[in-house]
N, C-alpha and C positions, 0 to 999 in steps of 0.2 A: 587452432581453436576458433570456433565461429564467434561472431560478434554477439549473437544472442546468448551464447554460453558465457561469454565474458560479462555481459550485463547481469545475468543471473548470479554469477559468482560475486560481482561487485555488490549487488543488492544484499546477498546473504552476509557478506563481510560487514556491510553497513548495519544490518540488523544485529549481528553479533556484537559489534562495537557499542551499539546503543544499549543492548542488554547488559554488557559488562559495565558500561558507564553508569547505568541506573543502579546497578548493584553496588558500585563503589561510592556513590554519593552519600554524604552524611546528611542526617536530618537537619543539621544546623546550617547547611548551605556552604560549607567550606569547599574549596577546590579539591578535586580528587588527587590521587597519587601522581597523576600525569600533569598536574598543574592546570587542568581545565576547570572552568567554572561550571556549576550546575546549570541545567537548561532553563530553570526558572529565573535566572539572572538576566537572560535575554529579554528584550522588549518584544511586544507583539509585532512591531514593524520589522525587527531584525529576524524574527522567526519566519514571518511571511516572505521576506526577501530571500532567506535561505531556502525555503520550500520552493519558491519560484525558480531560483537558480537550479536546484536539483531537478525540478520538473522539466525545465528547458533542456538541460543536459540529457535527461532520459529520452525526451522527444527527439532530440538530434540523433542520439544513438539509435533509436528505433527507426528513424528515417534512413539512416545510413545502412541499417541491417535489412530493411524491407522495402525501402522506397517510400514515396508519399502515399498516404492512405487515400483511397477514393472517397469523395464526399457525396453522400446520397441525400436527397431531400425527402426521404420517406420510402416506405416499401412500395414496390410496384403493385402489390395486391390492393393496397389502400387507394392507389390512384385509379385502378380499374373499377373498384366497387364504389368509389366516391365516399368511402368511410373517412371520417375525420379522426386522426390520431388523438388520443387523450392529451390534454394540456399538461405540461410538467412545469412545476414552479422552479425558480432558481435554486431554492434550498434542496429540492429533489436532485437536480443536476449536480450540485456541490456534494451531496451525500454520495451519489453514485461515483463521482470522480474520486472522492476520498476512499471509497470501498475498493475501487480498482487499484489505487495507489497502495493501500494497506496490503493487498494481496499480490502486489508487485507484478501486475499484468497491465499491458497497455489498454487504455480506454477503448471500448468497442470490441474487446475480445469475446469470443464465443464462450458458451457455458463450459465446454469441455476444458478449455485453457484455464478458466477460473477454478474449476474443480481440481485440476491437477496442481495448480499453484497452492490452493488451500490445503490440500492433503500433504504436499511436501513441506509446507511451512509448519503445519501442525505436527508432523513427524519430528521436525527439527526443534521446535520450541515448546513441546508439550511439558506441562509442569511436573509430570512424574519423572522426567529426565533430570530434574534439578532438585530432587527430594533431599539431597544432602546439604543444600544451602538454602535456608529459608528466604533470604533476601532475593536470590535469583528465582526461587519458586514463586514468590509474590509477583515479581516482574513478569515471569512467564505466564502466570494466571491472567494478568491484565492484558498481555499481548494476545494470548489465545482467545480471550473473550472478545477483543477487538476484531481478530481475524474471523471468529464465528459470526459476529454481527455483520461484518462486511460480506461474508459469504452468503448469509441468509438474505441480505438486501439484494445482492446481485442475482441470487437464485430466483427470487420473486420477480425481479425485473426481466431476466432473460428467459424465463419459462412461460411468460404470458403470451 
């Protein structure tokens, strides 16, 4: 099995566990049946540390699978024409990074990879698949809305 396939399977398993965890959590904040505390018990610093740890692990796995990514200072066409690329704010960059992470694709992926990831995640987490369990359906609604927002943001960014 390829490393890329393993990463995809790992990401899917992580999303499934998050969906199951969200469905099990009580409104009163009690630990779930597995003895884990709800996510809102963690402080912002702990959540950021966990996200950074996962991001580094994903980047290491990506480097192991594909080697280091070439760093480009802009497109060659903008260098030839002298056109200045539009300025991006830090919040735009953060939103784009979050959108790539939500769709489980490496930052800088082309639109085709983003589209394939979006479609496969939507097939997996569509709310209609969880119609029998209202709590899971609510979580799936929120997740698919986040996926759709991320896809629209990346579509706008990658198609200009």
